[in-house]
C-alpha positions in Angstrom: -32.8 -69.4 38.7 -36.5 -68.5 39.5 -36.3 -70.6 42.7 -33.3 -68.5 43.9 -35.3 -65.3 43.4 -38.3 -66.7 45.4 -36.2 -67.9 48.3 -34.5 -64.5 48.5 -37.8 -62.8 49.1 -38.9 -65.4 51.6 -41.0 -67.8 49.5 -39.9 -71.3 50.0 -36.8 -70.2 51.9 -34.9 -71.5 54.9 -37.0 -72.2 58.0 -35.8 -72.4 61.6 -37.3 -74.3 64.6 -35.6 -74.1 68.0 -36.3 -77.2 70.0 -35.6 -77.1 73.8 -34.3 -80.2 75.5 -36.9 -79.9 78.3 -40.5 -78.8 78.8 -39.6 -76.7 81.8 -36.4 -75.6 83.6 -35.5 -74.6 87.2 -34.0 -71.1 87.9 -30.5 -72.7 88.2 -30.6 -74.9 85.1 -28.8 -74.4 81.9 -31.1 -73.9 79.0 -30.2 -76.1 76.0 -31.5 -77.6 72.8 -31.2 -77.8 69.1 -31.6 -75.2 66.4 -33.1 -77.1 63.4 -32.6 -75.3 60.1 -34.4 -76.7 57.1 -33.6 -75.7 53.5 -36.2 -74.5 51.1 -36.5 -74.5 47.3 -32.8 -73.7 46.6 -29.4 -73.7 48.3 -28.9 -70.9 50.8 -26.1 -69.8 53.1 -26.4 -69.1 56.8 -24.1 -66.3 57.7 -24.7 -66.2 61.5 -27.2 -67.4 64.2 -28.3 -65.2 67.1 -30.1 -66.4 70.3 -31.5 -63.9 72.7 -33.0 -64.9 76.0 -35.6 -62.4 77.3 -37.5 -61.9 80.5 -41.1 -61.1 79.6 -43.0 -58.9 82.1 -46.8 -58.6 81.5 -48.9 -55.7 82.9 -49.8 -52.1 82.5 -47.2 -49.4 82.6 -47.8 -45.7 82.4 -44.9 -45.1 80.2 -45.9 -47.6 77.5 -48.7 -48.4 75.1 -47.9 -52.1 75.4 -48.9 -54.7 78.0 -45.8 -56.8 77.5 -42.3 -55.6 78.1 -39.0 -57.4 77.2 -35.8 -57.3 79.2 -32.8 -58.9 77.5 -31.1 -61.4 79.9 -28.4 -62.8 77.6 -27.5 -63.0 74.0 -25.2 -65.5 72.2 -24.1 -65.4 68.6 -23.1 -68.7 67.0 -20.7 -67.5 64.3 -21.2 -70.3 61.9 -21.3 -70.3 58.2 -23.4 -73.2 57.0 -24.6 -74.1 53.5 -28.2 -75.4 53.6 -28.9 -77.4 50.5 -32.4 -77.7 49.0 -34.7 -79.4 51.6 -31.7 -80.4 53.8 -32.1 -80.3 57.6 -29.1 -79.2 59.8 -29.2 -79.5 63.6 -27.0 -77.1 65.6 -26.8 -77.5 69.4 -26.8 -74.6 71.8 -26.6 -73.9 75.6 -27.2 -70.9 77.8 -25.7 -70.7 81.3 -28.1 -68.4 83.1 -28.7 -68.0 86.9 -31.5 -66.4 88.9 -34.3 -66.7 86.4 -37.7 -65.6 87.7 -40.2 -68.5 88.2 -42.9 -68.3 85.5 -46.4 -67.0 86.5 -49.1 -64.8 85.0 -46.8 -61.7 85.0 -43.3 -63.2 84.4 -42.0 -65.6 81.8 -38.9 -66.2 79.7 -38.7 -66.3 75.9 -36.0 -67.4 73.5 -35.7 -65.6 70.2 -33.7 -67.3 67.4 -32.6 -65.5 64.3 -30.8 -67.1 61.4 -29.0 -64.5 59.2 -29.2 -65.2 55.4 -27.3 -62.8 53.2 -29.3 -61.2 50.4 -32.5 -63.0 51.7 -35.1 -62.6 54.4 -33.8 -63.9 57.7 -35.5 -66.9 59.3 -36.7 -66.4 62.9 -38.3 -68.5 65.7 -39.6 -67.7 69.2 -40.2 -70.1 72.1 -41.6 -69.5 75.5 -39.6 -71.2 78.3 -41.4 -72.3 81.5 -39.4 -71.8 84.7 -40.5 -73.8 87.7 -39.3 -74.3 91.3 
């Protein structure tokens, strides 16, 4: 019972790690990999998984206090209900079909944000930079 309470507030809860299939991609490649979800101290239920691909633009802008700006390129929602048992690991494959990505440099990059929705608990999240080469 106490373990359930702790996992609901994020202590010993589900963790997520998105693993890309390649170190770098070309602008015309599909981006794919595995979402690895690992259970914590008690059984939890995954309600939904969201993947958002962002273009990250670095540099000063007069209309912002931040040096990094995100532009959403594509989002996919994997509507999967999964039960994650205590300390169990579940792998879920994914793939983005994207075209015309900007080659990574000092001012442009691509980032993948993964969010695992856990009802009545703190959601698990992961973020990965993606290198785009020619």
